[in-house]
N, C-alpha and C positions, 0 to 999 in steps of 0.2 A: 472543613476542619483538620486538620493537618492529623494525619496519624504516625506514630513514630515506627520506623519501622525494628521490630523486635530483635532480640540479638539472639543469635543461634548458641545451643547450647555448646559447653569446650567438649564435651565427648563429642558432640556431631562434628564441630570442627574440627579436633582433631582425629577425624579418621582421613579428609582431606588436607590438602596443602595449599595448592595453586588458591590465588585471592578471589577469582573468578568462582572457583567451587564458592567459596562462604557467601560471595556474592549471591550466586545463585540458592544457596541454601538457605537465606536468609530472606529472599524473594519467598521464595515457599512456604516459611511462615507467614509473613505476610499477607500472602497471598490467600492464606487459609480464616483471617481473622476478619475477610468482606465477602469471597466472592459467592456466598450465598446467598447475597441479594439478587443473583439473578435470577430467583427463582421467581419473585413477586413482578417480574418483569416480562417472563416467556413461560412461569410453569415450570420450566428444567433451572438446576443450579447451575454456575457455574463452575462450580469446584469440580475439580477431575483431575489426571495426568497432567505433567507440566514438565517439558524438560529446556533444559538451558544450554545453547553450544555455544563454544568458542570457534570463531569461523576459522582463524589461524590454523588451529590445531584439530578441528573437529571430537574436542573433548567435551563430552555431554556428561549434563546431572542431572537425574529422572526423580521425581515424585514420585516414580510408580515402575515395579518391573517393565522393562519393554519388550522383555519375552524374546529376544532377537540375543547373539553372540557377543561378545565381548565388552560386557557390562555385570560388574561383582558390587553387591550388596555393600556398604560403608555408611554405619549409621543408623540411619533413615532415609538414607537417598539409595540410588543405585549409578553407579560413575560410569563410564566408559566412554569409547570412541561412535559418535553416532557410523551409521553403516553407510558404505561407496553408496552412490547412487540418491541418496536420500536429498535432498535443497535441503543448504542451510539458508532462513530464511523468517522474518516476524510471520508465522503460517501455522497452520495444522498440519500435523503428519499420521499415517500410522504405523505403525510401530508391533507387530508380532498383531495379538487381538484387542491391545489398546489405541484407542484414537488420544493423543496428545496437542497440546497446544503447546508449538515452538516459540521460542524466544531466543535472539541472538545476542552475546554477551560483548561488550559489557551493556548493563544495564544504565535506564538513564540512574541521573543521581537524582533529580528532582524527585520525590516523592509521588505527587501526584501523578507525574507523565508515567511515571515506573507498575501505578497503581491502573492509571487506567490502557495501557500494554497491558498487561497479565488479563483484564478485565474485556480488551476486544479479542484478545487473539482467541482467548478461549471462550465467547459467543461461535468463531470459528470451529471450535472445536466441537459446539453443540448442534449446528445445524442440520445435520443429519436428522435428529432427534427431534425438532423441530419440523421437520417435511420441507425445509429450506434449503436451493440449491443456489449459489452465488454465479452469476454470470457474467463476462466481462465484453466491450461490447469499446467500438473505437471513438472517444471524444474527444478525438482532434481539435475540432471546434472550439474546444475551450481555451485551444492555444492560440488562436488568429485574434489581432486586434479588438473588431467587434466584438466578439463570443469576451472576452475579458473584458470588456467596457461595461456590457449587459450582466458579468458574474458578480466583477466587484461592486457592482451597484447593488445586486442582489444581498450579499453578504452584507454591505453596509445598514441595507435596510432590519437586514436580520438582526444583527449586533444591537439596533435602536431596539427592535422588537424586544431582544433579548433583558434589555438593560430599563426597562421603561414602564411602569405598572400600566397605562394606558397603555399596551402592546400590540391593540390589534393592528389600526389604520398602519404603523407601521410592517406589520407583519402581511397585511396584502400587498401594498405598495412592494416588496418584494416576491410578493406571486406576480406583481403585473411587472417586472421586473425581468424575471424568469420567462414569462410569456413573449417580452418583446424578441429576446435573444432566441426562442424557440423556431419562432415566425423567422428568422431572418436562415435556420439551418436546417433543412430536410430531414428527418430520420435524428435529428436531434435528441428527439423526447424519450423516445426508445433506449436509445446510448443511455442517456444521463439517468432513466429509471432504474435500468440496469447496475450502474457506477454506485451510486445512492442506497441503492439494495443493497447491496452487496457489501461495500466497504464504509460505507454512510449507517446501515443499521449497526454494525461491529460498534462500529467509533461514539455511536448514542450508547450502546450497552455499556462501552468501557469506559465513558466520561458519566456517567448515571451511575454505575455500580461504584469504580473508579473513584471518581468525586465528588462523589457523595454532595452533601452542603454546600458545596463549592463547584457545584456541576455548570449554573449559567456562567458563572465566572470564567468557568475552562470554557467553555465552549466560544465565548465572546472575545476570550484571546487566540483560539483558531480560528475566529472572522476577523479579527485584528492582525495577523499574520498569514494570512491565506496564500495575498499576492505576492507572499517575499520567494516563497515558492518559485524552484525555476521551471516547474508546469504545473496545471493544474488536470490536466489530459489527465490521471488516473489519482489525483488527490482530490477533487473536489467534492468527494462523498463525503471525505475525512474533515472537511472543510465547514459544509451546509448539514452534514447526515445529523449530527447534535441539536443543531440549531433547530430543524422542524420536528424533531422528537420531542424535544426539550417543550416546545411552544405547544403542543400537540398535546404533550398531558398536560396542560394548565385549562384543558379542555375535559380530557377525558382520556382512560386506557384501553378505550373501545380498539383504538385503528389498528393493536401493534397486531393482533390474527390478520386484517388484510394486506397490511405492509410486507408479513409473510408471504401472503399469496401472490404479492407481484402490485400492489396499490402502490403509485407512485405518491410518497411523504407527500411533495407540496398539491399534488392531487387531495389528500385526506385534508390537509390543512385549508385549503379552499374553500372545501365542501364544511367544513365547521365554521368557515368564519362566513358564512352565506347570510345578507345580499353583496354582490359586489359594490365595488365604492369609486368614487371618483380618487384618481391621485391628490395624494399632500403635497403643501406647499418645500413638503420637505426639500433641498438642497442634495443632501449626503453628499454631500463632498464633488460631485461630477465634471466641472471644471480642471478640477486636480488631478479624476481618474481620466478621463482624456487622456490630457496632457500627459502625462506619465505612461499612458498602452502605448498614445502616439511615437512617444518617444522608444517605448520599449519596441516597437514594431520594426524602427531602421535598424536597431540589431538583430532582432528575429528572422530579416531579411537577407541578412550581412550572412547569419549562422547559415542558413540554408542554402546561401551559395557558397559557401567553405564544404559544405557535408555532403551537396551534390558533385562539387569536383572530387572531396576524397573517397567518397566510396560510390558513388556511379560513370565518375567521367575518366577520374582516376586507375591508375593500378590499384585491382585487388585481391584478397585471397576471399573465397565463400566456401565455405561448410554447409552443405547440403544437408536435407534428411526430415522425416516425418516425425521423429520422434524428438524432438529437441527439447531441452530442460531449461530455465531460465533462472539464474538469481538475481535481482536487479533493485536499483535505488528507484521507487515508485514516482521520489522527486523529478528525475530527470528526463523524461519521457521527451522525443522532440518526434514532431510528423513530417517527413517525407513526403506526404500526399502517398499518391497508388507506389510509392517505391516501397514504403513499408513508414515503421518506427526505429529512430535512431535508440537509445541505450547508451548511457553516459555514466561516468565514475567506474565505482567497482563493479563490474558484469562479469558474470561466467554461466557457462554455456556449454552444456552434454550434450553429447549424440550417438550414434552407432560409432563413427569414426574416433571419439577420444573427447575432448576436454579444451575447450577455450577459456583464457581468463585474457579480462581487458580493464583498463584504470583509463583506457581512450572510449572513439566511440566504436559502435559494434551495431549494424542495422538488420534487427529484422525484416523481413519481409513480410506479407499480410499473409496468417496464417503459421505462421513460422516455418515456411517450406526451406529458407534457409538463413542464416549470420553470415552478417559481411562484414571483413575489415577494412583498412587501408594498407596497403602493399607500400614498399616492397616488402620480402618474406625472405628469412636465410632461413638455412634446414641443416640442421645437424641430428645424425642420426634420429628418434622418433619425436625428436622437437623441433619447432616451427618458432617463429620473432619473426616480428614485427614493429611496428611504429606502437608504442602504448599496447602492446598484447604478447601470450605466448601461449599457442597449444602442443598439445601433448594428444598425437595421434598413437591409436590402437593399433597392432601389429597387423598389417595387411594394406594398410591405408595411407596412400604418400598424393603430393602435388604432383599434378598436371598441368597445363597451359591451359587457361579458359580461352573463350572467343577473343577478348581484347586484349591487344596488345600488352605485353607486361601485366598481365594478371593470369590467377592461378585457381584452380580448384581441388578442392578433396575428394578423389576416388578411390576404390576398394580396388585393389591388383590383380 
C-alpha cells in the first residue's frame, strides 16, 4: 500500500526557502509515520536522527541538533553546512554525540524507493546498538562471466520463489545455483557473506519496513533489474538480501539474531529447507542469460584493456596515502585484479594532500594505499587538472615526476 507524503506545515516550510530543504522536511515527517516498524525486526526502532545533504553545496537539514558548529534551528529542523571532512553519501555518520542516518539529495520521487532508502540507512545507524559491524570484502568474481551467469540464475530462482505459492523448490534451486558459483571461486563464500550481511540486511530492513505490504513485489523488482546494474561487485547484497530475508520470514523470525552474528542468509535458508532436493526442470532463462553474459564479457574485456592502458600503462597521476576517504557510486565498480578497483562516474577522494574530484575513472589500489587517475595533468597554483578530474592540493604538497615517464605523484615538499 502506497502511503502519501505528508505535507509540511506552513510555518515549517516558511522557515526554509530552498526546495531541497522542503523535500528533506517532508521526508522527516514521512519517516516518522513508519520508522517504528524496525523494532519488530531487531528489537530496536529505526526512528532516530536523519540528516539530508545537498552534495553540490553541502547544505544540510537535520531532524535533530547535530551538536556541531554551523547549524541553526529553523522550525523543527536544524539547517546548516555539513562539516568539512564528513563524507556525503547514503550512509550513517557521527555528528557530536549523535549518530545520524545520512541521505543525499535529491530524494527518489517514487514513494516506495524513498521509504526504503531511509529505512535502509537507518538500519546502518542502529548497527552499533545491535552489536553488528559491517565488513567489506573483494567480490570481483561477481563481475566475471561465470560469476554473473550463476548470480543471475540465482536471482531468477529467487524471483520465482517470491512469486510462487509453492515456493520451496525454486528457493532450493537458487541455493543450488549459488553453490555452483561458489565452487568456481575460492574465498567467494566469505566475501559474499560479508557483502550480503552488510548491505543485504540493511536492504532487507529497508524493504520490509519501507515497502510494507508491497515488500515481496519490491524485492522481485530488485531481482528483475539486478542484471541491469553496471556492476554487481558491491550491489549484489542489495539485490538478493531482501529476497533471502523475506523467504526466511515465511518460515520463522528466529533467523535474525543468527544473521547479526555472521551466519550467511543462504545458509540459514538451506537449513530451514532441509532435506536437500534434486534440481527442478525449470529453465529460468539460462540460454538467454548465457548469451547476454557472453556478449557482455566481450565488452568487459575491451573495457579492461582500455582501463589498463589509461591507468596502468599510460601516463598517470598518483595520490598516495593511508588515510584516503572516498565518496562513490557503488554501481560503477570495475575490477582490474591485483591492480585494484576502478570507480567511475562521480567519485571524490580526500587525503592528507587535499581532495580529488573525478567524473571519469579512478583506480584505487588494494587497501586504498593510493588513488590514480589518467594523465597528463596541468598545474595552476594549488589546482591540478587532468582528463575528467580536478584536484586541490593543500599547502606543502606538489606534483613530482614518478618512475614511469610522463607520470607524476603527489608528495609533500
